C-alpha positions as CSV (number, residue, x, y, z in Angstrom):
1,M,28.0,-8.8,26.2
2,R,28.4,-12.2,27.8
3,E,26.5,-13.1,30.9
4,R,28.3,-12.6,34.2
5,E,27.3,-14.2,37.5
6,R,25.5,-12.2,40.1
7,G,26.4,-12.3,43.8
8,E,29.3,-14.5,44.8
9,G,31.7,-15.0,41.9
10,A,30.6,-11.7,40.3
11,T,33.0,-10.3,37.6
12,L,33.8,-6.8,36.6
13,V,35.7,-6.0,33.4
14,L,38.1,-3.0,33.4
15,G,39.7,-1.6,30.2
16,H,43.2,-0.2,30.8
17,L,43.8,2.4,28.1
18,Y,47.3,2.6,26.6
19,P,49.2,1.1,29.5
20,E,52.5,1.0,27.6
21,Q,52.4,4.7,26.8
22,L,50.7,6.2,29.9
23,N,52.3,4.6,32.9
24,V,54.9,7.0,34.2
25,Y,53.2,7.8,37.5
26,G,52.8,4.4,39.0
27,D,49.4,4.0,37.5
28,R,49.6,0.2,37.6
29,G,49.4,0.6,41.4
30,N,45.8,1.8,40.9
31,I,44.9,-1.3,38.9
32,L,46.5,-3.6,41.5
33,T,44.5,-1.8,44.2
34,L,41.2,-2.3,42.5
35,T,42.1,-5.9,41.6
36,Q,43.0,-6.8,45.2
37,R,40.1,-5.0,46.8
38,C,37.8,-7.0,44.6
39,A,39.6,-10.3,45.3
40,W,39.2,-9.7,49.1
41,R,35.5,-9.6,48.5
42,G,35.3,-12.6,46.2
43,I,34.8,-10.4,43.1
44,R,36.8,-11.1,40.0
45,L,38.3,-8.1,38.1
46,E,39.3,-8.8,34.5
47,V,41.7,-6.3,33.2
48,T,42.0,-5.9,29.4
49,A,44.9,-3.8,28.0
50,L,43.7,-1.5,25.2
51,E,46.7,-0.5,23.1
52,L,47.0,2.4,20.6
53,G,44.8,1.7,17.6
54,A,42.8,-1.0,19.3
55,P,39.0,-0.6,18.9
56,I,37.2,0.4,22.0
57,Q,33.7,-1.0,22.7
58,P,32.4,0.9,25.8
59,D,29.6,-1.5,26.5
60,A,32.1,-4.3,26.9
61,F,33.6,-2.7,30.0
62,D,32.3,-1.8,33.5
63,M,35.2,0.5,34.1
64,L,37.8,2.4,31.9
65,F,41.1,3.6,33.3
66,I,43.7,5.9,31.7
67,G,46.9,6.9,33.3
68,G,49.3,9.8,33.0
69,G,52.1,10.4,30.4
70,Q,54.9,12.7,29.6
71,D,54.5,16.3,28.5
72,R,56.3,15.7,25.2
73,E,53.5,17.1,23.1
74,Q,53.5,20.2,25.2
75,E,57.3,20.5,25.7
76,E,57.6,24.1,24.7
77,V,54.7,25.1,27.0
78,A,56.0,23.1,29.8
79,K,59.4,24.8,29.6
80,A,57.8,28.2,29.9
81,T,55.4,27.3,32.6
82,A,56.1,26.7,36.3
83,R,55.2,23.2,37.3
84,C,52.8,22.3,40.1
85,V,54.8,19.7,42.0
86,G,54.4,18.1,45.4
87,N,52.1,16.3,47.8
88,V,48.5,17.3,47.7
89,A,45.5,16.9,50.0
90,L,41.8,17.4,49.1
91,A,38.5,17.6,51.0
92,W,36.3,15.0,49.2
93,A,32.8,13.6,50.0
94,G,33.1,14.2,53.8
95,S,36.6,12.8,54.0
96,T,40.0,13.5,52.4
97,L,42.1,12.4,49.5
98,V,45.9,12.5,49.4
99,G,48.5,12.0,46.7
100,F,51.2,13.6,44.6
101,E,50.9,16.1,41.7
102,N,53.4,17.0,39.0
103,H,51.9,18.9,36.1
104,G,52.7,21.9,33.9
105,G,49.1,22.3,32.6
106,R,46.4,24.5,34.2
107,T,42.8,23.4,34.2
108,Y,39.9,25.9,34.6
109,L,36.4,24.4,35.0
110,G,33.4,25.8,33.3
111,P,30.3,26.9,35.2
112,Q,28.6,23.5,34.7
113,A,31.6,21.4,35.7
114,R,32.1,20.0,39.2
115,A,35.5,19.6,40.8
116,L,36.6,16.3,42.4
117,G,37.6,18.0,45.6
118,R,38.7,21.2,47.4
119,V,42.4,21.7,47.8
120,L,43.6,21.7,51.5
121,A,47.3,21.7,50.6
122,G,49.1,21.8,47.3
123,H,48.2,23.4,43.9
124,G,45.2,21.5,42.4
125,N,43.9,22.4,38.9
126,N,45.6,25.7,38.6
127,G,47.0,26.9,41.9
128,E,44.4,29.7,42.1
129,D,40.8,28.5,42.7
130,H,41.5,25.7,45.3
131,R,39.8,23.1,43.1
132,E,41.2,19.8,41.9
133,G,40.0,17.4,39.3
134,C,36.8,17.3,37.4
135,V,33.7,15.0,37.7
136,H,31.1,14.4,35.1
137,R,28.6,11.7,35.8
138,N,30.7,8.6,36.5
139,V,33.9,10.0,34.9
140,F,36.6,11.2,37.3
141,G,39.6,13.2,36.1
142,T,42.4,14.2,38.5
143,Y,46.0,15.4,38.5
144,V,46.6,13.4,41.7
145,H,48.7,10.2,41.4
146,G,51.4,8.6,43.3
147,S,49.5,6.0,43.0
148,L,46.2,7.5,44.0
149,L,44.1,4.5,45.1
150,P,46.4,2.6,47.5
151,K,46.5,5.5,49.9
152,N,42.8,6.3,49.4
153,P,40.9,3.0,49.9
154,H,37.5,4.8,50.3
155,F,37.9,6.4,46.8
156,A,38.8,3.0,45.4
157,D,35.7,1.5,46.9
158,H,33.6,4.4,45.6
159,L,34.7,3.5,42.1
160,L,34.0,-0.2,42.6
161,H,30.6,0.6,44.1
162,L,29.6,2.6,41.1
163,A,30.6,-0.2,38.7
164,L,29.0,-2.9,40.7
165,A,25.7,-1.0,41.2
166,R,25.5,-0.3,37.5
167,R,26.2,-3.9,36.5
168,F,24.3,-5.8,39.2
169,G,22.0,-3.4,41.0
170,D,22.2,-1.8,44.4
171,G,21.2,-4.9,46.4
172,V,23.9,-7.2,45.0
173,C,26.4,-4.3,45.3
174,A,25.6,-3.8,49.0
175,A,26.1,-7.5,49.6
176,L,29.4,-7.6,47.8
177,M,31.0,-4.5,49.2
178,T,31.7,-5.8,52.6
179,P,33.9,-3.6,54.8
180,L,37.7,-4.3,54.7
181,D,40.4,-3.7,57.3
182,D,42.0,-0.6,55.9
183,G,44.0,0.3,59.0
184,L,47.4,0.3,57.3
185,E,46.1,2.3,54.3
186,W,44.6,4.9,56.6
187,Q,47.9,5.1,58.6
188,A,49.7,5.9,55.3
189,H,47.0,8.4,54.4
190,D,47.2,10.2,57.7
191,V,51.0,10.4,57.5
192,M,50.7,12.3,54.3
193,L,48.2,14.7,55.9
194,R,50.5,15.4,58.8
195,R,53.4,16.0,56.5
196,L,51.3,18.7,54.9
197,G,50.7,20.3,58.3
198,L,47.1,19.1,58.5
199,D,45.4,17.4,61.5
200,P,43.6,14.3,60.1
201,G,40.7,14.3,62.5
202,K,40.0,18.0,62.1
203,V,40.2,18.1,58.3
204,R,37.9,15.1,58.0
205,S,35.5,16.6,60.4
206,D,35.5,19.9,58.6
207,S,35.0,18.0,55.3
208,A,32.1,16.1,56.7
209,V,30.4,19.3,57.8
210,E,31.1,20.9,54.4
211,S,29.7,17.9,52.6
212,T,26.5,17.9,54.7
213,A,25.9,21.6,54.1
214,A,26.4,21.2,50.4
215,A,23.9,18.3,50.3
216,A,21.3,20.4,52.1
217,L,21.4,23.1,49.4
């Protein structure tokens, strides 16, 4: 691993897995969001495309991203299964996440698995247990796209924070992650919440209470 500068001029390296095959849900918008939010802070994000068959060396990357693809391999199942389609909102980490879901699969988490968020509107993993996504350590899986990160700047920054802290330490991370003006992003976020019949202030307040209570357990 080559040396990378600390502090100003810091560089993160992101591996984009199979961008030509898994790109049907506007996933490049997520890459653009991470790239721009880094640039605004003086951080360089190097994006390396990893095509099918290319060797993957995990230690060479600070972040790995994989997008969504078609259901060709599950075509028969998809034909027989009602799809979960529409806008979706989640309670997450004392706030909310919004996006779009379109999937025929159903995900059921095991007892040791942790959901990304609680479904406030939409289907989520299976349309039954009000859970969406799965988190294991620093791996985040979700059905939410549309793209996910442009309308959820706080989640984009959460991912960048994890990568920066792992690479450079908490002190450098705190210095680099300066606040940005996300007024327009939050306007778009709240428009989606209102379209789903949710009051932005109330659901974020409820999510904050829920998150505090969970942390106290």
